[in-house]
ROKE-38066 format. One record per residue: residue in three letters; x negated, y, z of N, C-alpha, C, O in turn. Coordinates in steps of 0.05 Angstrom, whole numbers, plus 5000, padded with zeros to 4 digits. Example, Ala and Ser with C-alpha at 12.3 -4.5 7.8 and 13.67 -1.06 7.14 Angstrom:
ROKE-38066
Ala473648865156475449105156473649345156471549345169;Ser474349555142472749795143474250015157473250235161;
END
This chain:
ROKE-38066
Met498349765000500050005000498350255000498450415019;Gly496750294979495150534978496950764971498350754951;Ile496850984986498751204982497251464979495351524993;Met498051614959497051894956499352074954501052054936;Ala499652254973501952434974501852644952499752724943;Lys504252724944504452934924503253194935503853274957;Gly501453314920500153554929497953514948496753704958;Ala497253254954495153204974492453254962491953234938;Gln490553314980487853344972486353084976486552964998;Glu485052984956483452734958480952794973479452984967;Ile480352634993477952665009475652524995475752284989;Ser473552674989471252554975469552394996468952495017;Leu468752154988467251985006464251994999463452064977;Ala462651925019459851885014459551644995461451484993;Thr457351614981457151404961454851214968452751214954;Pro455051064990452950874997452650644978450650504979;Phe454650614960454550384942454150464913454950324895;Ala452950694908452250784881450650564867448650474878;Ser451650474844450350264827450549984840449349804830;Lys452149954862452449684874454949554863457049674859;Thr454749284857457049134847458148944868456548794881;Phe460748944872462148754889463848584871465348684854;Phe463748324875465648144862467848084883467348084907;Tyr470248034873472447964892474447784878474747794854;Ser475747624894477847454884480347484902480047494927;Gly482647514890485047564904486947334903486247114894;Pro489447374913491447154912491947064884491747224865;Pro492546804880493346714854495646864843497047004859;Leu496246854818498247014805500947004818502347204821;Glu501746764827504446744838504646884865506846924876;Ala502346964877502447114902501247394898500247514917;Gly501347484873500047744867501847984869503847974884;Pro501148194855502548454860505448454851506948624861;Asn506248264834509048254825510748064842512947994834;Ser509647974864511047774881511447874909510947724928;Leu512448124912512848234938514848054954516847964943;Gly514148014979515847854996515247554994516447395010;Lys513547474976512847184974510447124991509147305002;Arg509746874992507646775009504946915003504146934980;His503647005024500947125022500847385007498747474999;Tyr503147515003503147764988501447975001500348154987;Ser501147965028499748185042496748185035495448395039;Tyr495547965026492747965018492248164996490148284994;Arg494248194978493848374955493748664965492248824954;Phe495348734986495249004997492449065009491349275004;Ala491448875025488848915037486648935016484849095018;Leu486848764995484948764973484849044961482649154957;Arg487149164955487149424942485849634959484549814949;Lys486349624985485149825003482149805004480750005003;Phe481049555005478149515004477049614978475049764977;Val478249534956477249604929477249904925475350024914;Asp479450034933479650324930477450464946476150644935;Ala477050384971474950504987472150464976470550644976;Leu471650214967468950154957468450304931466250394926;Thr470550324914470250464888469650754893467850874880;Arg471050874912470551164918467851204932466751424932;Ala466750984943464151004955461950934935459650894943;Gly462650924909460650894888460350614877458850574858;Ala461750414888461350134879462850084853464850214846;Ser461849874840463349764817464549504827463149324837;Cys467249474826468649244836469749074813471249174797;Val468948824812469648644790471248414801470348264818;Glu473748374791475448154800474747904784474547914759;Leu474447684798474047424786476347244795476347124817;Pro478447214778480747044787480046754793481246634810;Met477946654779477146374784474046374789472546284771;Pro473146454812470246474817468846204816466446194810;Glu470345984821469045724821468145634793466545444791;Phe468945774772468145704745465445804737464345734716;Tyr464245974754461646094747459445934760458945954784;Ala458045774744456045594755453645744765452345664784;Asp452945964751450646134759451046404747453046464733;Lys449046584751449346854741449446874711450647064700;Asn448346674697448246684668451046644656451446704632;Ala452946564672455746534662457246804662459346824651;Leu456047004674457247264675456747414649454847354634;Pro458447614642457847794620455147934625454347974648;Gln453848014603451148134605451148384623449248424638;Thr453248544621453348794637453348724667452148864683;Asp454848514675454848444703452248324712451348374734;Arg450948164694448348054701446248274705444648264724;Asp446348474688444548704691444948854717443148944730;Ala447548884724448249044748447248924774446549064793;Ile447048654775446348514800443448404798442648264817;Ala442048474777439348344773437448384796435948204802;Arg437548614809435648684830436748664858435448724877;Asp439248584860440648574886439648334903439548114894;Val438848394928438148184946440648024954440447774957;Ile442848154957445348024964447548104944447948344939;Val448947914933451147964915453747884930454347654932;Pro455248084940457548014956459947934939460548044918;His461247724949463847634937465947634959465747474978;Leu467847824958469847854978472347684970473347714948;Ile473247514988475347324983477847404998477947385023;Phe479847494984482447574996484547364990486247394974;Arg484247135004486046914999486546765025484946775044;Ser488746615026489146435048487146215047485946165026;Thr486646075069484445895071484545665050482445595039;Glu486845555044487045335025486345424997485845254980;Glu486345684992485845784965483045904963482346024942;Ile481345884984478645994982477045834961476945584962;Arg475745984943473945864924471346024923471446274922;Leu469145894924466546024927465346104900465845974880;Leu463846324900462246404877459446314883458146414901;Lys458446124867456045964875453546134880451946064898;Phe453146344865450646494868450946734886449046894890;Ala453246774899453847014915453846954945453646724953;Tyr453947164960454347154989457347174993458547384989;Asn458646945000461546925001462647015028461946905049;Ile464447215027465647325051468647295050469947405032;Ala469747145068472647115070473847345085473047385109;Cys475547505073477047715087479647595096481547585081;Phe479647515121481747335131483447465153482347565173;Ala486047465149487847565169489347335182490447165169;Trp489347335209490747125224491547235251490047385264;Glu493947155260495047285284496047085305497547165323;Phe495246835303496146625322493746515337491446545329;Asp494346395360492146305378490946035371489345925387;Val491845905349490745645341490145655311491445805296;Leu488245495303487645445275488145145269488044985288;Asp488645085244488644805236485744715232484444805213;Asp484744555250481944465248481744165246479644045254;Phe483844035235483843745234484643665206486643755195;Thr483043485194483743365168484943095172483542915181;Arg487443065166488742805170487842595150486842665129;Arg488242345157487342125140488542155112487142095092;Asp491042225110492342255084492342545075493842625057;Gly490742715088490743005082488643085063487442925049;Asn488143355063486243475044484543665059485543815076;Met481943675054480143855068480944145063480344325080;Leu482344205041483244475036485144575057485444815061;Asp486544395070488444475091487144525118488444625136;Asn484644455121483244495146482144775147480044835134;Gln483544955161482745235161479945285172478445435160;Ala479245155194476645195206474445115186472445245184;His474844885172472844795152472644995129470445075122;Met474845085119474745265095473445535102472045645086;Leu473945635126472645885134469645835139468046015133;Ser468945605148466145545155464445505130461945535131;Ile465645435107464045405083463245675071461545695053;Cys464545895080463746165071461346245087460746145108;Asp459846435075457446535089458246685114456746675134;Glu460446835113461546955138464447035133465447025110;Val465747125155468547195153468847475165467747545186;Trp470347645150471147905160474047895168475747815152;Val474647985192477347975203478148265211476448425217;Pro480848315211481648595217481948665246482348905253;Cys481748475265482148545293480548355311479748145303;Ala480148455336478648305356480048045363478647845369;Phe482748045363484147795370483447575351482947345360;Thr483447625325482847425305480047315309479547075307;Lys478147495314475347415318475147215341473747015340;Ser476547275363476447105387477546825381476546625390;Val479746815365480946555358479046395340478646155345;Leu477846525320476046385302473546275317472746055312;Asn472446445334470146355350470846115367469345925370;Lys473246125379474145905396474345635380473945425392;Phe474945655354475245415338472645355322472745215302;Gly470445475330467845395319467045545294464945475282;Val468545755286467645915263465846135275466746315289;Ala463246115269461246275283460746555272460546745286;Arg460546575245459646825233462146995226463246985204;Val463047145246465447295243464947585251463747645272;Glu465747775234465448055239468148195238469848125221;Val468648385255471148545254470648775234469248965240;Leu471848745211471648945189474448975177475048825158;Pro476049155187478849175179479249315152477449445142;Ala481549275140482249425116482349725122483449805142;Pro481149895105481150175110483950295105485450195089;Ile484650515119487150645116486550935107485451095122;Asp487351005083486851265072489251445076491351395066;Ile488851655091490951855096490152115083488452255093;Pro491452175060490552415045491352675060493352685074;Leu489652875057490153135069492353275053492553245028;Leu494053425067496253575053495453865049493853975064;Glu496553975028496254265024497654405047499354295060;Ala496854655052497854795076500854815077502054785098;Asp502154865053505054895053506454625059508654625071;Glu505154405051506354145056505954065086507653945098;Ala503654135097502954055124504754185145505054085167;Thr505954415138507654555157510654475156512254585170;Arg511354295138514154215135515054065160513453915172;Arg517554095167518753945189519053655180519253595156;Arg519053475199519353185192521953135177521952985158;Ser524053265186526653215173526753305144528253205128;Asp525053505138524953605110523953395091524653395067;Trp522253215100521153005083523352825073523052695052;Leu525552805088527752635079529052735053530252585038;Leu528752995047529853105022528552964998529752944977;Glu526052885002524652744979525952474973525652364951;Leu527452374992528652104990531652114987532951904988;Ala532852354983535752384984537252194965539452104971;Ala536052154941537451994921536951694923538151534908;Ile535151614941534551324944536951184956537851264977;Pro537950974943540250824954539550654978537250544979;Ala541450624996541050465020543550315027545750405021;Leu543250085039545549925048545549915078543549875091;Pro547849965091547949955120547949675131548449485117;Met547349655157547549395171550449325174551949465189;Asn551349115161554249045160554448745160554548615139;His554448625184554348335187556548245206556948355228;Asn557948045197559947905213559547605209559747505187;Pro558947455231558347165227560647005216560246775208;His563047115216565346965205565647005175567346875163;Trp564047185163564247235135562647025119560546935127;Gly563746945096562246815075561147015056561447255061;Leu559746925035558547115016560647295004560147535001;Glu562847184995564847354982565947565001566347794993;Asp566347495026567347695046565347915048566048155049;Ser562747845050560648045052560548225028560148465030;Leu560748105004560748264980563048464979562648694970;Ile565348374987567648554987567148785007567749015001;Ala566148715031565648925051563549125043563649355051;Asn561649035026559449215018559649304989557749404978;Arg561949264977562249324948561449614942560149664922;Ser562349804958561750084953559850204973559750454976;Ala558450034988556750135010553950205002552450325018;Tyr553050134978550350184969550250474959550550524935;Lys549750664977549950944972547251084976545450974990;Pro546851324965544351474969544051534999545951575014;Leu541551555007540951625035542251885043543151925065;Phe542452075024543752335030546552285040547452425059;Thr548052105028550852055036550951955064552652035080;Trp549151775071549151665098548151865119548851845142;Met546452055111545252235130546752505133546152655151;Gln548752555115549852825115551552895140551953125145;Asp552452685155553952755179552152755204553152785226;Arg549452735200547652755223547153055230547953235215;Ser545753095252544953365258542853465238541853305222;Ala542253715239540253835221537453715226535753725209;Asn537053605250534453495256534753215269534453195294;Pro535453015254536052745265533452625277531252705269;Leu533852425294531552275305531152035287532751845287;Val529052045272528551845251526551635259524351695267;Phe527451385258525751145262525451005235527350995220;Val523050905230522450775205521150505211519650475231;Ser521650305194520150055195519949945167521749985151;Val517649815161517149705135516249415138514249365152;Phe517649225125516748945128518148775107520048855094;Asn517048535105518148325088520348185104519748075125;Pro522848185095525048075111524847775115526247655132;Glu523247635099522847355102520747275123520247045128;Asp519447485134517347445154518447415182519447615193;His518447175193519647125219518047245242518947255265;Arg515647345237514047485258515347745266514747855287;Lys517047865249517948135253520148155274520848375283;Asn521347935283523147935306525548115301526148285317;Leu526948065279529048235270531448245289532548455294;Asn532148025301534448025319534048225342535848375348;Ala531648215354531048395376531048685367532148865379;Met529748735344529549005334532249125327532949345336;Leu533948975312536449085303538449115325539849315327;Arg538648915342540648935364539749135385541449275397;Gly537149145390536249355409536749635398537649805414;Phe536349675373536849945362539849995361540650225366;Tyr541449805354544349845353545349945380546950135381;Thr544549815402545449905428544450185434545950345445;Phe541950245426540850515431542450725415542850945425;Ser543150655390544550855373547250925384548351135376;Lys548450765401550950835414550551055434552451205441;Ile548151085444547451295464546551545450547351765457;Asn544851515429543951745414545051715385543951575369;Gly547251855380548651835354547151965332547851915308;Asp545152125337543552245316541052085309539552165291;Ala540651855321538451685315539151515291541351415288;Val537251475273537651305250535051135246532851235249;Leu535450885238533250705232533350645202535250525192;Ile531250725188531050675159528950455155526650485163;Ile529850235144528149995141527549965111529349905095;Lys525049985103524149925076523449635075521549545088;Leu524949485059524449195055522349155034522649255012;Val520249015041518148955022518848685010518048475019;Thr520248704988521148454975522048524947522548764940;Ser522248324930523248364903525948224902526047974900;Leu528148374903530848254902531248094876532547884877;Ala530148194854530448064829529247784829530447594818;Ser526947754842525647494843527247294860527047054856;His528847394878530647224894533447204882535147064893;Asp533847334859536447344847538647444866540747324869;Ile537947674879539747794899540448074890538748234884;Ala543048134890543948404885543648574910543748454932;Pro543348834908542949004932545148964953544548954977;Arg547648944945549848914964549848644978551348594997;Glu548148454968547948194980545648175001545347975015;Met544048385002541548355017541848295046540348135057;Val543848425060544248365088545048075092544047935110;Phe546947985076547947715080545747505074545547305089;Lys544247545053542347345044539547365057538147165059;Leu538747605065536047645075535947695105533947635118;Ile538047815116537847915144539547735163538647685185;Ala541947655154543747515172542647265185543247205208;Asn540947125171539846875182537646925203536746735215;Lys536847175207534947245228536447335254535147375274;Leu539047355253540647435276541447185291543447055283;Asp540047115312540346855323542446825344542846605355;Asp543947045350546047005371548847035359550847045374;Asn549047045333551647015319553647235325556047195319;Gly552847455335554747675341555147855317553447865300;Val557348005317557848205297555748425300555148505323;Leu554748535278552848755279553448935255552648875233;Gln554849155260555649335239554849625248555849725268;Ser553249755232552350025239551350175215549750075199;Asp552350425211551250595190548950765201548050955188;Arg547950685225545550815236543050635230540850715236;Ile543550405218541350225209541650195179543650085169;Leu539650295164539850305135537550155122535250195130;Phe538249985102536149825088535749945060537549995045;Val533149985054532350075028530849845014528849755025;Ser531749764991530349544977529049634951527449484940;Asp529749874941528649964916525650004918524550064939;Phe524349974895521450044894521150334900522550504889;Leu519250404918518550674924515850744912513950594915;Thr515650974899513051064890511251134913512151144936;Asp508751174908506851254929507851504943507751534968;Glu508851694927509751944938512251904956512452034977;Glu514051734947516451684963515851534989517051595010;Leu514051344987513251195012511851385031512251365055;Asp510151565021508851765037510951935051510751995075;Ala513052025036515152185047516652035069517452155089;Leu517151775064518551615084517051615111518151665132;Tyr514451565109512851565134512751835147512951855171;Arg512552045131512352315142514952415154515052595170;Ser517152295145519852365156520352245183522152325197;Ala518752045191519251885215518252025240515952105242;Asp519952055260519052125286517651895299515651925313;Phe518751655295517651415307517551185286519151175268;Tyr515651005290515650755275516250525294514950495314;Leu518350365287519250155305518149885297518349805274;Cys516849755316515649485311516149305335515349375357;Ala517449085330517948885351516548625346517348415356;Ser514448625329513148385320512148205343511348305364;Ile512247945338511147755357508247695352506847585369;Ala507147785329504347745322503647895297505347905279;Glu501348015296500448155272497448125268495848115287;Gly496548105242493748095236492448365235490148405243;Gln493848575224492948855225495349045226495249245240;Asn497448975212499949145211499449405196499549615208;Leu498949375170498349605153500549815152499950055154;Pro503149735150505149955149505250115174505550365173;Leu504849995197504850145223502550345222502850575230;Leu500150255213497850435212498250665192497550895197;Glu499550595169500150805149501951015161501551255157;Ala503950935177505851115189504451285211504851525213;Met502851145228501351285248499651505237499451725247;Gly498251445215496551635202497951885193496752095189;Arg500551865189502152095181503752215205505552375201;Gly503052125229504052255253506452125265507452225285;Ala507451905255509651765268508651625293506551505293;Val510151655315509351535340510351245341512751205338;Pro508551055346509450775347511150725372510450795394;Val513450595367514950455389514550165382515850055366;Ser512650045396511549785386510549605409509849695430;Thr510549345402509049165419506049225417505149355398;Arg504449135437501649205438499848955441497848965456;His500448745427498848505429497448455402497648625384;Thr496148235399494648155375493248395363491648525377;Ala493748455337492248675325492748945338490949115339;Met495248985347496049255357494449325382494149565389;Ala493449125396491849175420489349335414488149455432;Asp488449325389485949475381486449775379484549925383;Tyr488849855374489250145368491550285382491850525379;Leu493250135397495450265411494850285441493750105453;Asp495650515452495250555481497450755490499150835475;Asp497250835516499251015527499151295516501051445517;Glu496851365504496551635493497851665466498651885458;Asn498151445451499051465423501551305417502351295394;Ser502751175436505050995430506750945455505951005477;Ile509050835449510950745470511150445468511850345446;Glu510650305489510450015488513149875489514849945506;Val513549685471515749495473514749265490512849125481;Pro515849215513514849005531514948735517516748685500;Ser513148555523513148285513512048095534510748185553;Arg512447845529511447635548510547395532511647335511;Arg508447275542507247045529508846795534509246715558;Ile509846665513511546425517510746215496509446285476;Asp511545965500511145765480512845825455515145915458;Asn511745785432513145845407515645685405515745445411;Phe517845815395520345675390521245715361523445635354;Ile519645845345520445905317519145705298516745695296;Pro520745545284519645325268518345415242517045255229;Tyr518645665234517645755208514945885209513845945187;Leu513745925232511146045234509045845225509345605228;Ala506845955214504745785202503845555220503745325211;Pro502945605245501945385262504045165267503344935270;Ala506645245267508745045271508844845248509544615252;Thr508044945224508244765201506044555201506344345188;Phe503844595216501944385219502044255247500044145257;Ala504344285260505044135284503144185307502244005321;Arg502444445311500744515333502444665354504144825347;Arg501844615379503144765401501545025403499145025404;Phe503045245406501745505409503745695422506045635426;Gln502645935429504346125443504546385426502946435409;Ile506646535432507146785418507846995440508546925462;Asp507547245433508347465450511147555442511447695422;His513047485458515847525450517147755464516647805488;Ser518847905450520448125461523348065453523847955432;Asp525248145470528048115463529348385459527948585461;Glu531948385453533248635447533348825471533349075467;His533248725495533148895519530449045521530349275529;Asp528348905513525649035513525649265492524649475498;Val526749205468526849415447528549645457527749875453;Phe530849595468532549805478531149975499531350225498;Ala529749855518528350005539526250185527525950415535;Ala524750085507522750245494523950485478522850705479;Leu526250435465527550645451528650865470528551095463;Met529550775493530450975513528151145523528351385527;Ala525851015526523451165534522651365513521851585519;Ala522851275487522151465465524151695465523351925461;Asn526651635470528751845469528352055491528952285487;Ser527251965514526852155536524152285537523552445555;Thr522452225517519752355516520052645509521252705488;Pro519052835525519353115518517953185492515953055484;Pro519053385477517953455451514853505451513453425433;Glu513953645472511053705472509353455475507253435463;Lys510253275492508853025495508952855469506952735461;Arg511252865456511452725430509552835410508352685394;Lys509253095410507453225391504553135397503053085378;Arg503853115423501053025429500752735421498552655411;Met502752565425502552285418502352255388500852085378;Ser503752425373503652415344500752475334499652345317;Ala499652685346496852755338494852535346493052485331;Ala495352415369493552195378493751955360491851815355;Ala496151895351496651665333495051715307493651535297;Ala495351955295493852005270490852005274489351905257;Ala489952105297487052115303485951825306483751775297;Ala487551645318486651375322486151235295484251085292;Val487951285276487651165249485151265235483551115224;Arg484751525236482351645224479751545237477751485224;Arg479851515264477451435279476751145275474351075274;Leu478750975271478250685270478350575242477050365236;Tyr479850705224480350575198479850765174480550695152;Gly478650995178478051175156476351035135474450895142;Pro476951075109475450935088472450985089470850805084;Glu471651235095468751295097467451135119465251035117;Leu468851115142467850965165467550665157465550545163;Val469650555145469550265138467450215117465950015119;Ala467150395098465050365078462250365091460550215083;Ala461950545110459350555124458850295140456550195141;Gln460950185152460649935167459949705148458349535155;Ile461149705124460449495104457549525095456149335093;Ala456749775090454049825082452049725103450049605097;Ala452649785128450849705150450749405152448649285157;Arg453049275149453148985151451548855128449948665132;Leu451848955104450448835081447448885083445848715076;Asp446649115094443749175099442648975119440448875116;Ala444148915140443248725161442948445149441048305155;Ile444848365131444648105118442248095100440747895100;Ala441848305085439648315065436948295080435148155071;Arg436748435103434148425118433648145128431348055128;Lys435648005138435247735148434547545125432847365129;Ile435847585102435147415079432247465071430847275064;His431447715070428747785063426747675082424547585074;Asp427447665108425647565129425847255132424447145148;Gly427647135116427946845117429446745142429146525151;Val431246925153432746855176435646825168436646985152;Gly437046625178439946595172441446835180441146935203;Ala443246935163444847175168446947125190448447305197;
END
């Protein structure tokens, strides 16, 4: 989700990688940029952020869809061979799930791996395949870059030794002076024509009932917002609705109860999915994508919860983040949580859980915590459950979400302003592209020195 705001000033980066070539391999085509909401789609977002930052830092980035086909450097085009002729280390960045890792034989292979659970699959069954053994597949790489300290601790625990915390960079463009002084609610004007569907669920409805109820409900955001105050309290969230980590039941029901207290609050949810690929019409989205995440079978109908499924341009997504007073996240686990960081960088205050990746960057100065507790997993669709491992998750319920929303609602304006500034500052301090590029340069220099000295990296 690389975003450049309309009228924004591009920040020029230092160029530590002038004349340096990086090879990279991304998700296979079926999990690529045209497959939003499908398995492993998030690797493509992280890939683009790394490539954009490296390119702006002077590097030449070359994608190799099938790196395993290159037996040696001579299999490369002449221009690529010339570019790496004098390099001590030729980096190959792998943005793939473990079973899809493929090595580039002559390169230094780095798995850019996101993982948010406390167990890995480290066992190859008699009738199984080594490709399914996560610990093995990560260990065949020269090293692994992970986005957060939690993931590093899990990999180390399962015997993966060469692990560095090197997260995807988050680029927050500077705004022109006239844009920077706009009120948050003014950014909603950029999205006035974007259609949205309200939360409209009844467990007694079949598909036809839902279609009838939502026949004329897919309306522009302006229509849904016109009866609000001039300065509504805007919450935003961005996620793949098929992702069971997002804890939709707690988020939606917690916000529904809160909206009964603050009638000017609205939750705008951008769904990261391709309705066309699922053969779903917009008016079907709640019934087909959301209803099966509501585990207590109660009615949930609210025009204060709005779903946006249309493709948003970079400028529109930037406006959505900048319109938000708060970003709502009730996730049970995250590897980095790029949308939350994108929103924070634009000043939205997180109302969020603070475990897994979020523990690296959320605190009392920049966020409001959604309480959670460590429990044995009960969700059968999460990755470790599919390989029959017992593990724990950090779970929050609707009462936790409601309590956090009430705390957000009662936060004085001046304190909210300080928290907004602290949220943006944390993203720049920890994930700025220039900072990440410098960390990559330092890491590659350390590897090159060890290789030159004949010491294992």
